[in-house]
Structure formats: structure tokens, C-alpha cells
C-alpha positions as CSV (number, residue, x, y, z in Angstrom):
1,M,102.4,136.3,114.8
2,M,99.7,135.1,117.1
3,S,100.0,135.2,120.1
4,Q,99.1,132.1,121.5
5,S,96.0,134.2,123.6
6,E,94.9,135.3,120.4
7,M,94.1,132.2,119.0
8,A,92.5,130.9,122.4
9,N,90.4,133.9,121.2
10,L,89.8,133.0,117.9
11,Q,89.7,129.4,118.1
12,R,86.4,129.7,121.4
13,A,85.3,132.8,119.5
14,Q,84.4,130.6,116.5
15,Y,82.9,127.9,118.5
16,A,80.4,130.8,119.2
17,H,79.9,131.8,115.8
18,D,79.4,127.9,114.1
19,M,76.8,126.5,116.9
20,R,75.1,130.0,116.0
21,N,75.7,130.0,112.4
22,H,76.3,126.9,111.3
23,F,74.7,124.4,113.3
24,D,73.6,122.7,109.8
25,I,77.6,122.2,109.8
26,L,77.6,121.2,113.2
27,S,75.6,118.6,113.2
28,L,76.8,116.1,111.5
29,H,78.5,113.4,112.3
30,K,82.4,114.1,113.1
31,N,83.7,112.6,110.4
32,D,81.4,114.3,108.1
33,R,82.5,117.9,108.9
34,L,85.6,116.6,108.3
35,K,85.9,115.7,105.1
36,H,83.6,118.9,104.7
37,Y,85.8,121.2,106.0
38,G,88.8,118.5,103.7
39,L,86.6,119.6,101.0
40,H,87.0,123.6,101.8
41,F,90.8,123.5,102.3
42,A,90.6,121.6,98.3
43,K,88.8,124.6,97.3
44,Y,90.7,127.4,99.0
45,V,93.9,125.9,97.5
46,G,91.6,126.2,94.1
47,R,91.4,129.2,93.9
48,L,94.4,130.7,95.5
49,A,96.2,127.9,92.0
50,R,93.4,130.4,89.2
51,G,95.1,132.9,90.4
52,A,94.7,136.6,89.1
53,D,91.5,134.9,87.1
54,E,90.0,134.0,90.5
55,S,87.2,135.9,91.1
56,K,87.9,136.2,94.6
57,P,90.5,138.1,96.3
58,V,93.0,136.4,98.2
59,E,92.8,138.0,101.5
60,R,89.0,136.9,101.5
61,T,89.9,133.4,101.1
62,L,92.7,132.9,103.0
63,V,90.4,135.0,106.2
64,D,88.3,132.0,105.0
65,A,90.6,129.3,105.2
66,I,91.2,130.4,108.9
67,L,87.9,130.2,109.6
68,I,87.3,125.7,108.2
69,S,90.8,125.6,110.8
70,L,90.2,126.3,113.2
71,S,86.8,124.8,112.7
72,T,88.7,122.1,112.3
73,A,91.2,122.4,115.4
74,N,87.6,122.6,117.1
75,T,86.2,119.1,115.4
76,L,89.2,117.3,115.9
77,H,89.6,118.6,120.2
78,Q,92.9,120.2,118.6
79,D,94.1,123.1,121.3
80,L,96.3,126.1,118.1
81,S,97.0,128.2,121.2
82,K,99.8,125.2,122.2
83,E,101.0,125.1,118.1
84,S,104.4,125.8,117.7
85,F,103.5,127.8,113.6
86,L,106.9,128.6,113.3
87,A,108.7,125.9,112.8
88,N,106.1,124.5,109.7
89,A,105.4,128.3,108.5
90,T,109.0,127.4,106.2
91,S,109.5,124.4,103.2
92,N,112.1,124.4,100.8
93,Q,108.5,124.3,98.0
94,V,109.6,126.8,94.8
95,D,106.6,127.5,94.9
96,P,105.0,128.6,97.8
97,L,101.4,127.3,97.1
98,R,102.8,123.6,97.2
99,T,103.6,123.9,101.2
100,L,99.5,124.0,101.4
101,A,98.5,121.6,98.1
102,D,100.8,118.9,100.8
103,A,98.9,120.5,103.7
104,S,95.4,119.3,102.4
105,G,96.7,116.5,100.8
106,R,97.5,115.1,104.0
107,F,94.9,115.9,105.7
108,A,92.5,114.4,102.7
109,D,94.0,111.7,104.0
110,A,93.1,111.7,106.7
111,C,89.7,112.0,105.9
112,E,90.6,109.1,103.6
113,K,91.4,106.3,106.0
114,I,88.2,107.3,108.7
115,D,87.0,105.2,106.2
116,H,89.1,102.0,106.1
117,M,89.3,102.6,110.6
118,E,92.6,103.4,110.5
119,E,94.4,105.8,112.3
120,F,94.0,109.5,111.2
121,L,94.4,111.9,114.4
122,P,97.8,113.0,113.9
123,I,97.3,113.1,110.4
124,A,94.9,115.2,110.5
125,R,95.8,117.9,112.8
126,N,99.7,117.9,111.9
127,A,97.9,118.9,108.2
128,N,95.6,121.7,110.4
129,R,98.2,122.7,112.2
130,D,100.2,123.2,108.8
131,I,97.8,124.6,106.6
132,M,97.2,127.2,109.7
133,A,101.2,127.4,109.3
134,W,100.9,128.5,106.3
135,L,98.1,131.1,106.5
136,L,99.8,132.9,108.8
137,R,102.9,133.1,107.2
138,D,100.9,134.5,103.9
139,A,99.3,137.2,106.0
140,L,101.9,138.5,107.5
141,E,103.8,138.5,104.5
142,R,101.2,140.8,103.0
143,T,100.9,142.5,106.4
144,F,96.8,141.5,106.3
145,P,95.2,142.9,109.6
146,I,93.7,138.8,110.0
147,L,92.5,140.1,113.6
148,T,89.5,142.3,112.2
149,E,89.1,140.9,108.7
150,V,87.6,137.1,110.8
151,E,86.0,140.1,112.7
152,K,84.7,141.3,109.7
153,R,84.1,138.9,108.0
154,R,82.1,136.5,111.0
155,K,80.6,139.4,110.4
156,E,79.6,138.9,106.9
157,L,78.5,135.4,107.4
158,A,76.1,136.1,110.9
159,D,73.7,138.9,108.8
160,R,73.3,136.1,106.1
161,H,71.8,134.6,109.3
162,F,68.7,137.6,109.4
163,Y,65.6,134.8,111.5
164,I,68.5,133.4,113.5
165,G,68.2,136.3,116.6
């Protein structure tokens, strides 16, 4: 899996990346930011569900989802380095994608609870943890170099903002 220090470093680096490259999103109210991230999670489940009909490679979707999960954790003040991903990485679902869809749906449920002024933080944090657990497990099964690919993707995203010094 990933060590606690690697996860902490990923989360801190994501904060710096977001401050530089996604200030438009960081400027949103936290509630709106969480809803934005929930839409990202739904988009990624859709990409993965399309399988071979999706133009974007699975690996890119995994990396993008990891970045969003890190940003989500920062918004939720959730220290992912203290989370246990092993316990949440397995499921008895026939289709492993259902586990990710379930966690993304629970995250959407948390976002919807914001509008009703119902308790949402534990639901959102647990769902985000489970999303990250699924992503880490899937990357591990694919022997996908997460740390390398995350850095590469962050650079691609940063290069889009040529006007930032």
C-alpha cells in the first residue's frame, strides 16, 4: 500500500497544488467545494463504468480521482495519513466498481445533507476514505506507480496555467 508519510506528503502537496492552480475552486464556500468534488467522483465512476467506450485511460481517471480525494480530504480537515485503508479496501460486491459507486453515492448523500442542515461530516469523511481505499487498491492491483503518476499529472495541470509565475 502506501506509507503514512507518503500519504501525508501527497496531501500537503495537493494543498500547495490547489492553492496555485485551482484557486477558483478553493475560493468557493466549503459546502460548494464539497459538492464540486462530489460531481467529480460521479464523473469518474461514469468513466470507469464505460470501460472500453471511454476515451480517457483508466490510469488517468485513477490519478484524477486520487487528486480529488486529496483535495476533498483537505476541505474536510481529514488527515488521510491517519486513516486505515486496508480494512476498507475489500468488498463482497460481485463487481468491484460497485464499491466505488457506493462510496461516491454516500459522498453525494453527505453533500445533499448540507442543504438540509443535517449532519454530514462523518458520512463525507467515511465515504472519502473508502473512495481513496478503492483507488489505492485498484492502483496496487494494476501495479500502477501512484506517486510518479500523481506528480506527472500535477505538472500537466500546472502547465495549463502558463500565466502563473
